[in-house]
C-alpha positions in Angstrom: 74.7 112.4 16.9 72.6 112.4 20.0 71.9 115.6 22.3 71.7 114.7 26.6 70.0 116.4 29.2 67.4 118.7 28.2 68.4 119.2 24.7 67.8 115.7 24.3 64.2 116.3 22.2 66.6 118.4 19.7 67.7 114.9 18.7 64.3 114.6 16.8 65.0 117.5 14.4 67.3 116.6 11.8 67.9 120.4 11.3 68.9 121.1 15.5 71.0 117.1 14.8 72.8 119.1 11.3 73.6 122.4 12.5 73.8 122.6 16.0 75.3 119.6 17.5 79.4 119.0 17.7 80.8 115.9 18.2 83.5 115.1 21.0 86.8 117.0 19.5 88.2 112.8 19.7 85.2 111.7 17.4 86.5 110.5 14.1 84.0 109.7 12.1 82.9 106.5 11.2 85.1 103.4 10.8 84.7 101.7 7.1 86.5 99.0 8.0 87.8 98.1 11.6 91.0 95.9 9.9 92.2 99.3 8.1 91.6 101.1 12.5 93.1 97.7 13.8 95.8 97.8 11.5 97.4 101.3 13.3 97.5 99.7 16.8 99.6 96.7 18.8 96.6 95.9 20.7 92.9 96.4 21.2 90.5 96.6 24.3 87.8 93.6 23.0 85.4 93.4 26.2 82.3 90.7 25.5 78.9 92.4 26.7 78.5 89.8 29.5 80.7 86.6 30.9 79.2 83.6 29.9 80.2 80.4 29.0 80.9 79.9 25.3 79.6 83.5 24.3 83.0 84.8 21.8 81.8 87.1 19.8 83.6 88.8 16.6 85.0 91.1 18.7 88.2 88.9 19.8 88.8 87.4 15.9 88.1 90.5 15.0 91.3 92.6 16.8 93.3 89.6 15.8 93.1 87.9 12.3 94.2 92.3 11.3 97.5 91.3 13.1 96.1 93.0 16.4 96.9 91.7 19.8 93.4 91.3 22.2 93.1 92.7 25.5 90.2 90.3 25.9 87.3 89.9 29.2 84.5 87.8 28.4 83.9 83.8 28.2 85.7 82.7 31.4 86.7 80.0 29.3 88.2 81.1 26.7 91.0 79.3 26.3 89.2 75.9 26.0 88.4 77.3 21.9 91.1 79.9 21.8 94.4 79.6 22.5 95.7 81.6 25.0 98.8 82.5 23.7 97.0 84.4 21.5 95.4 87.0 23.7 95.8 88.6 26.7 93.6 87.8 29.3 92.4 91.0 31.0 91.8 88.3 34.6 95.6 87.4 34.7 95.8 90.9 35.9 95.2 92.2 40.1 94.8 95.7 38.4 94.3 97.5 35.1 97.4 99.1 36.3 99.4 96.3 36.2 97.9 95.5 33.1 99.2 98.7 31.3 102.4 98.0 32.6 102.4 94.9 30.8 101.9 96.8 28.3 104.4 98.8 28.2 107.3 96.2 29.0 106.2 93.5 26.5 109.5 92.5 25.0 109.9 92.7 20.5 110.4 88.4 21.0 106.7 88.3 23.1 105.1 90.3 20.6 106.0 88.6 17.8 105.4 85.1 19.3 102.2 86.2 19.9 101.4 87.3 16.4 102.8 84.0 14.9 100.6 82.2 17.5 98.3 84.2 15.7 98.9 83.8 12.1 98.9 80.0 13.4 95.6 79.9 14.9 93.5 81.6 11.9 94.7 78.2 9.9 92.7 76.1 12.5 89.9 79.2 12.9 89.6 78.7 9.3 88.2 74.7 9.6 85.9 75.5 13.3 82.0 76.3 13.3 83.2 80.1 14.7 84.2 80.2 10.7 81.3 81.9 8.5 81.3 79.4 5.7 82.3 76.2 8.2 79.5 77.5 10.1 76.5 77.9 7.0 78.1 74.1 5.9 77.1 73.0 9.9 73.6 74.6 9.7 72.7 73.5 6.4 73.8 70.0 7.3 72.1 69.8 10.1 68.5 71.4 8.4 69.2 69.0 6.2 69.1 66.3 8.3 66.5 67.3 10.1 64.3 67.6 6.8 65.4 64.1 5.8 
């Protein structure tokens, strides 16, 4: 809950935030689970904070593993780490209008094939260091080898 403009100082007053602030009409409250939200949609926007080589965050994984096809914009070489058939890369389109037309016209077969690819990718994903448990094992192994 934030005020803006000349009303910004009211943000620090709890009473003002509780009783005077009206959230935008499109605000639906806090999401208890990303997965529960993603399950309601076929696609989700997964835009990284920057476009650096190797910079891949949870955004694309959260979407895929909730059976929501990511529309991705981020790491330029993401296809080296993640099967390009599991997501839609915004850079494959000349404009957002072209991307929109593609999304509106995607066939059931193409959509289903992406879902199958996501399931296949998940099986291999659990063996990589992107997966929390594997990453923890990898870091532990590295730390222990340094100590020895």
